[in-house]
Each structure stands twice: as C-alpha cells, then as structure tokens.
N, C-alpha and C positions, 0 to 999 in steps of 0.2 A: 322442424328442429333448425335451430340457427346453426351456418355454417362456423366451425372453429377453425379461423385462420387468423387471431391474430396472438399474441405474447405480451405478456406484461412482466418486466424484470424491475431490480432496484439494485442503486451502486449506494448502500448505506456509509457513506464516507466518515471522515474526523469532522468536517464542519457542517454538512448537511448530508440529505437523502434526495436522491435524484431518482426518478421512475421514469422508464419508456414505454410506450406501447408500439411496438413493431409489428410488420406482416413476417410471415414465416422465412423471408430469408434477411431478416433482422433489419429492414430500413425503416428508420425512425417515422413514425406516423404522430405522436404527441410525446411531448416531456414535462416535467413538471418537478421544480425544485423547492426544499423548504431547509433555512439552515437551523443549525442549534447550536448551543456555545459547547465550548471545554471549561471548565470551572479548575482555577487552582487554589486550593484552598489554604494551603502552605507552601513555602520552597520545596520544589522537587517534586510536588503532586502534581497530576493532573487527572479529572476525572469526567465522567458523562453521566446522566441521567437516562438510565435505561428506557424508561416509559416517555420521555422528551425525542428519544430516537423512533420510538414504536409510533408515537402520535405524526412523527413526520412522516413515515411510511403510510400510514393510514389517509393522510390528507393529499399526499403526490398521488396515491392509488386512485382516491376520488375525484381529484384535480384532473388526471389524464382522460378518465370515462367521461368527465361531464364535457371537458375542453374539445375533445373528438368526437362528441355523441355517439361514443360507442355503447352498444348493447353488451353488458357482461358476460352472458350469453356466448359471444364469439370469443372468448379468451380459453385458449388451448391448454395454457399452462402458465404458471407464475415461478420466478425464480427468484430467490435474495443473493446479492455478493455484498460482503462489506469489508470495512477497515478488521485488521486483523492485529494479532498479538496485543487483544485487552483482556482482563480479566473481570467475570462478572460470576461471583458466587451466587447460587441461587437454594433457596430452603424446598422441602418435599412439595409444596405447592407452586414451584418456579416462581417464589418472588424472590426480587434482587435483596440481598442480606447487605449489601453495600451499594454504593454507586460502582460504574463500572471504571477501574482502573484502567485508563487509557494506554495506548501504546508509548505515549509521551510521557509517562509517569516514570520517575525515579527513585521513589523511595524505597526500594530494595536494594541499594548498592551494597549494604552488608552481608546480605544475604546471595548476590552475583559474585561478590567476592571469595565467598566461601566455596560456591560451584566451582568456581575457576580456579581453586587453589588443588596442589596434590595431584592425585590420579584421576580425578573425579572428571574432568574436562575430556580425559582419551578415552575413560568408560562411556561417558554419553554419546561419543562421536561412535565408538563400536557400536552401540546398539542402535543409534537415531540417526547418525551421519550428521549430527548439528552439536553446537554448544552455545549456549545462552548469555546474554548480557542481562544488565538490570531492567532494559527494556523490554524482555522477553518475559515469558508468562511464568516459568518453574520460578525465578525469583520472587514473584508476585504472590505465587500461591505460597512458597516458603514465608513471606512477608505474613500473610495472613494466618498462616498456622501458627508462627512463633509470636506475634504482634499482637494479636488480635482473638486470641483463644477463644473468648465466647462466640465469636462471629463464625469462628471455624467449626464450632459444634452445632450451629445451627445449618451450617451449609451440606446441602444435599450434593449439587453438583457444580462443577466448575467449568462455566461454560466462556464464548468468547461472545463478541458482537451478534454476529448471523444467528447463532444457534437462538438467541433470545428471539428473536426475532422470528424465525421458523416455527418457533414454540407458540409464539403469539398467534401464529396463522393456523396452526395445524392442531398444536395442544402436544404435538410428540417432541421430544427431547433427542435431538441428534445432533451429528456434526458429519462433514465428508471426508475423503481421504487427506484432500488439500489442506481444509482447516485442520485437521488431526494434526497434519505434520508440522504446522508452525508452534505447536505448544510445546515440541520437542522431545516429546515422549512418546514418540510413534514409530514405529518399524517403517521407516520406507519401502522396504522388499516385502515383506509379508503382510503389509497394510492393516496391523493390528496396533493396539497399544503394547508397547514394550515393558512389560514386568519387570524385567532385572533395572532399567534404569526407574521405574515407579518406585521401586523398592529400594534402590539406594538412595533415592531422595526422600524416602517416606511418605508418598503420596498414594494414597488409596486408588487404584485402578477402578474400581467401582464407582469413584466420584468423575470419572471422565466420561464423557456421552459416545454412546453408540456410534460407530464412525461405519460411513456409507460409501458405496462408488459416488461419484460427485453429479451423475446423470440420472441417479436412481429417484423414483417419484416416494417423497418422504412422507408424505399425505395428502390431505384435502383440506381446503378453508372451511373452518368451524362457521356453524351458524353466528357465533359472537362477534368472531373476525369479518364474517361477511357485514355485519350491521357497520362494523367501524370503517371498512374500506369501499363498500359498493360492490364488491367481487359477490359471485353467487356460491352459495355454500355448495361445497363438493367439489371445487376447481381445484384441479391436480395442483401440486407444489413440487416442485422439482429442489432435491437439496441443494444443487447448485456449487459454488466455491468461492473463496475469499478474494479480494481484489488481486493479488497478483496473479492467480490464475485467470480469472476472466478479462484481464488486462491482456495476458498471452492472447486468448482466444478472439477477444474484441480488435486486438490489433492486427489479425491475420497472420500471427505467427505461431500457429500451432505444429509446424512441420520441422524435422529436426534438422539443428541447425539455425532456425529462425529466432530473430531476437527481437523484443521490445523494449523500448525507450519509454517510461511514463515520468513527466514533469510534472508531479503535483505538491502538494505539501511535503509529502517524503516524493524522493526521487529515486528511481531504481530501472537498473537493465536486468532482464530475464532472458533468460536462452532456453529452448526446448532441446534435451537431450534424450536419447535412446538408452543411455547408461547412466547410474548414478554416480556422479564423482563430484567429490567436495576437498577442501583443504583442511587437514587435520589439525594443524595449527593455528590458521585465521579463517575459520569455516564460513562460506558465503549461506545464504539459505539454501538449503538442499530440501527441495518440496516435490511433494505429488505433483503432477500433472492433471489436468482432468481425463486426459487419455489415459487410462491406466497401464498401457504399454509403457510410458515416458515419466520423465522427470523435468522439473524446472530448477534452473541452478540462477539465483538472483544475487545479484550485488545492491544493496540498498545505502542510499545515506540518509540520514534522520532528517535532515531540513535543507532541500533543494529549494523547490518553490518555497518552503516555509522562511526559507533565509529573508528571500525577495519580499514576502509577506513582513515580516518582521521588519525590513529596511522601511517598506513603506511606511507603518504604522507607526514607528519611532521617529523616523527622519523626515516624513514628507504630508505633513498637514497642511502646510500650505501649498504645495503642489496637488494636494487632493481638492481644496476649494478652486485651485485654479481650473480643475480637469472639469468639475463639475459645471462650473460655469461655461467652457467650451463643449459640453456635451461630450466628455470623453470620461474614459475610465481612468484611473490615477497609473495603471499599468501600460496604459498606452501613452501618457505623457512620461512615465518612468522610461520608456523606450526611447521616446524624442533624444529625451537626455543621454542616455547611454549611448547611441547612435553619433553624438555630437563629439565623442572620445574616441581616439583611436585604438585601436586592437594593443592591448595588453595595459591599459591603465595607466599610462605614463610609471611602467615599472612597480604599481600597486598592488598587492596581493593580500585577498581575503580568504581567513580560514572560516569555512563555512559550517564548523562542527559547534553548534549552538546549543546540541541538546544530546550530546555524545555522538559515538559513531557506532556502526555496525560493521562495513565494508569498506576498504579490505583489512580492516583491523576492528580487534574487537576491545572497543575503548568507551566506557561509559563516563570517564572523566573530563574527555576532550571537550574543549570549549573554542568558541568564535575569537577570531583577533583580525585586525588591519596589520600588515607589516608592510614597511618601506612609507608611510605617510610623510607629505612634505607642504608647507606652506603652500605650494603651488596648485596642490589637489583639491577639487570642488567637488560638490556633491555630485555632481555626473561623473566622476571619476568613481567614487565610492560605490554608485547604484552599478556599472559598468563592473567593476570588481568582484561585484556580489555574483554575476552572472558568470562573469571568467572563472571564479572559485567552484563554482558548483561543477562548472565543465571541467575544471581540471580533476575533480575529485571522480567525475564518471570515466575520464581518461584515464585513471590508476586503476579503477575497478573492471573496467573492459582488460586492462595489460594482465591484471593479476588472475582473472578468469581464464584468457588465453596461455596464461602460464601453466596452468593445469591441463594441458593438451587439449583443450576443446578450442574450436575454431568459431568467433563470432560473426555469423553471414549477414545477410541484410538487416537494416535496424529500422523497423517501423516506430513512428515517434507518437506519441499520446498525451494527453493531460493539458491541462490550461497552458503550461509554457511552452508547448508545442505551437500554441497559435501564434507567438511573437516569433514575427521574421529575425528581429535583431538577436533573441537569446538563441532562436535556432540555430543560427547562422554561426554564432559563438560556438556554442556546443559543437557543430560540426569543425569548424575551423580546429579546435582545439582536440578534438577527438580523432580528427583526419580520416573519420568514415563517411558515406553518402546518410543522409535521414531521408526515409520517406514518410512523409506527413501523412496520416491516414486520413480519410474525407470528413468523418465524424470524429475528431479527437477528444472531444468532450463528452463524448455520450459511449464510447470505447469499452469502458467498462460493463456499463448496463448493456451494451448491443452482444459485448461477451456472455453475460449471463442468460440473457434472451436465447441466444444461439444454443447455450447448454441447454438451455429447457427443450430446444426445438430438437435437439438429439436426444435427451430424457424421453421425449413423446412420440421416439420413433420418425421424425419427419428428414432426418439425415442418417446415415448409417454409423457416424463417428466423426470425431473432430477435426481430421483433415479436410472433410467435405468443407469447412466453414471458409477455409483461408481465400478460397474463390470467391467469396461472397464481400470480403473487404477489400474497398477500392482505396487506391493512393491517390491523393489530390495534387500532390506535388513533391518534387525531390529536390534538397538542399545539397547541394555540394563543397566539399572544403575547398579552400581558397589557397592556393600554393604559396602564394607571396607572403603569408603569415606563419607559414609552416614552423620557420628556423625562429623566428620570435616567440610563440607558442611554446614550442619544444624546450627552450632555454626557460622560460617562467613557469612549464612545468615540474622542471627539475628544482627549481628554488621552493615550488611550493610542497613539494615532497621533503626537502629539508626544513622548510618551516613546521610540518608535523613532528617531525622527528627532536626539533630544538625544546619544541612547546611542550610535548608529550609529560615529562617529569613534570615540568613546570604546574600542567592543569592536576595533575593527581595530588601534589603538594598543597595547592591551592585550597583542594577539597577538604583539606584536614586544617586549615588555619583559619582560628576564630574571630 
C-alpha cells in the first residue's frame, strides 16, 4: 500500500485555476495554472462558463501529478477553494441553467436598491449579520427570479463557484459554513440557513445547498472525475472553504487578532476574531471562519489589483512590448515607472472604485476618477497614483474596522501585489503598519486549502496548529519621513469620495 503523504488543493480564482501538490506541512511540491476568461456580454454584466472552470481544474490536476511524477495513490485528500459571491443556478441534474454570474456582475442594481430600502437592511443584519450590495448573491437571485422566470422554473439549486467544482468531483451538492455565510442568508451563530431572511426575500430555503463544517469530508472522487483528473476513484474530498477563509489560513493568520492582506484582483483585509461583530449601517463581510469557534471580519475593495490590471491593459501597450523585449513582465516595468515618482504622485489622487465598492461603504454606484491632474503629470504619476489609491482605501478599511472596537494585529500579506517591493512599501507607508510578506504569497490560498484538508483528514488537531507552518519571507516597515504627506493626502482621498458619491449615483440614471 502506498504511503498517503501528499495533499492536493485548488484555488479556482477569477482569472484561472491554480493547483498545488503539497506535503503534509503545506510545502509546495508542484503547482500548475490554467487561465480562463471573464465575459462581458453587455454593460454591467460579467459571466464565466462553469465548464471552463471545471476543465481547468481537471487539467491542472493532471499537470501537477504528471510533472511531479506522483503516484495518485499517495494523495491523502483533495480540497477546493474558489472565488465567492457568484451565482450559478443548476437544474436537478446539476447542469448549469445559465453561465455563472460573476461577483463582478452588476446587472442586479435595481434588486439591490430595493433590498437596501426600508427596514430590510436592518432585518437582514439582525438575522445574518450582513447586508448585500448589487455585487452580492441575494440581488442576483432576485434578478434571476424576476427577470428570467423561465430559467427560475428550471432551477433546482443556487450554487456558488466552489460548490459546482465539488459536485463535479464527488457527485454531491453541498457548501461549507464559510461559503454559506457569503450568501448573506446564513445565520453565523447557529450555522444554518436563516429561514426568516429567506422568507422575507422570497427565496426558498430548499434551493440552497446543504451546509457542512469546512473540515468535513464531503465525499470521494467519482470514477468519472477520476478519468478527467487522473486522481484515484475513492480519494477523499474535504469540503474546504472559499478564498477569504483559506487566505486567512494560508497566510498564517488563524489566531485571534491576526490579520491578512490579500492584494489580488479584489483586495481585502481579513481579521480573525473570537466574537462576531459588524457595523449595522455599513457592514463589512461578517463570515464564518474555518475554525467553527471563530469568525472573519473582512473589508474588501472590488478593484485593488484589478485597478492596476485595468491601467496596464488600457494605457500600457507600448510598455508591454518593451517589457517583452527586455524579458520582463509589464508589472515589473510599471514598478520601475512608479519608483521614479516621489511619494504622493505630485498631489495626484486616484479613486479606484472602478466596479462599485463594498467597504467601508455599501455603494455599487461608485466609479473611478483621477483628481488633481495637471499638464506636468506623466504616465508614471498615473501609475503611482493607482497604487496609492488602493493603499488609501485599505487604510480607510483598517480604520473603520478598528472603530468597531477590534484591533488589527500583525498583518500578513499575500497575493500578486505583495510580490512588488514598490507597492508593498506604498501600502506600508500609507497604512502606517508593518507588512509581513509570507514565503509563498502566490500559493497562500491553495496552501490554506491544502492545510484545511490536512485538518479534515486528522493530520492536525485544529486550525491554530497551522500558523506555525507558514513562514514570513521578510517584513516591510513604514517610513516615518512620508507619514505626514500621506496622512494629508489620505484625508483628501476621503473628501473625494464624499464629493463624487452623489455624482456617480446621478450618472447611473443619465441617458
């Protein structure tokens, strides 16, 4: 009998799927990545093909096994983490009724406005600890029910991204406590679907997937899934958790008071807490932790890394050609540009709200802007202002979380943005707190999923034991010389939002 000493985990993100093969300590042995697109069939719509996501999961699984020369009999267990806040309605055969409505999708603004009116927000907060925007699942469900009644009639279950992949692997339809909590229809204390919230909104509870503890084995790899992935039939699959929770774990921030900063397409800070607390007026994400005794309070901005990606794609075609000729990535060239500009971007401010905003405001109308442009500003100034705009927003989120009486302790940084020395220094200077860059920042989510599998398979007694397995590569310290300059510009940034918020709302109705 082969020694079962390896774990397989996936981070099925917005832009692609990353598979990692790790040992039982979460050390990465092999990884593989396959991209897939987000499609924008019309203004405000954003969709993905769930079959393309599953194909990427199958391909990356085969790749890590083949490239490492691993006997699949050595796999102790499999775990899937994924992007969240999507909606995938499926029929009774678990076939998608529509493409997956992405978390980036804003088609349900009218439904969100209705949910956010009257006493409904207070009612939902009372029963779930959360309140949705148009980016969230509740308005998407209501849009499907109201705008596509023929598809609603065919719908059996309302899934998110991970739940579909788990079904493809095991044949079972289920979610985890963390994944359920992002529906904002879940009671975070009782860990059950909230019937009062569902009844209030007209969403049948039986259309929601069964919710299980994050470390529970949900099933085994089916023969069909084994043929697609190269795994052995019968390999255990742990239900695991979505991207926020596994990032919390994969960054080594399971302990109470520990925080992680994830700088990816979306950018957020998550705090592990022993008590459920949230802002009833402008809530953060109040989510169940992988550890059932805890919660995660997370504040997310929609387009952190996404704002820089947009800037690269729209403004930097020539830089992309130059980078390719020099054997660099466009981001490396952008970092050089940014580093040539003094902190503060010569008083140029960028509002990074390119796709609405969640925290610390609930505003799906917010949009981006540059404020303070002059004839002396260059593309390098614009690039630096984008990085600084994201940093100002993260400072705003941190201050708002701490205003609830919580303290953000050590911040462990992960994600693509954390690999940039320039951007991490900007974040550190603006936020005024050290950033501990983890050893494998790009694999942190998948590592967190793998270690969740290890807990589920009994390798470790609980999530706290995992923090000592995650190592810090280096620490970035704030530079006091720029504290005053950034503090002043941060206040101007806050004023920009207050000034532009009503304009953005009026623009939405402008023909």
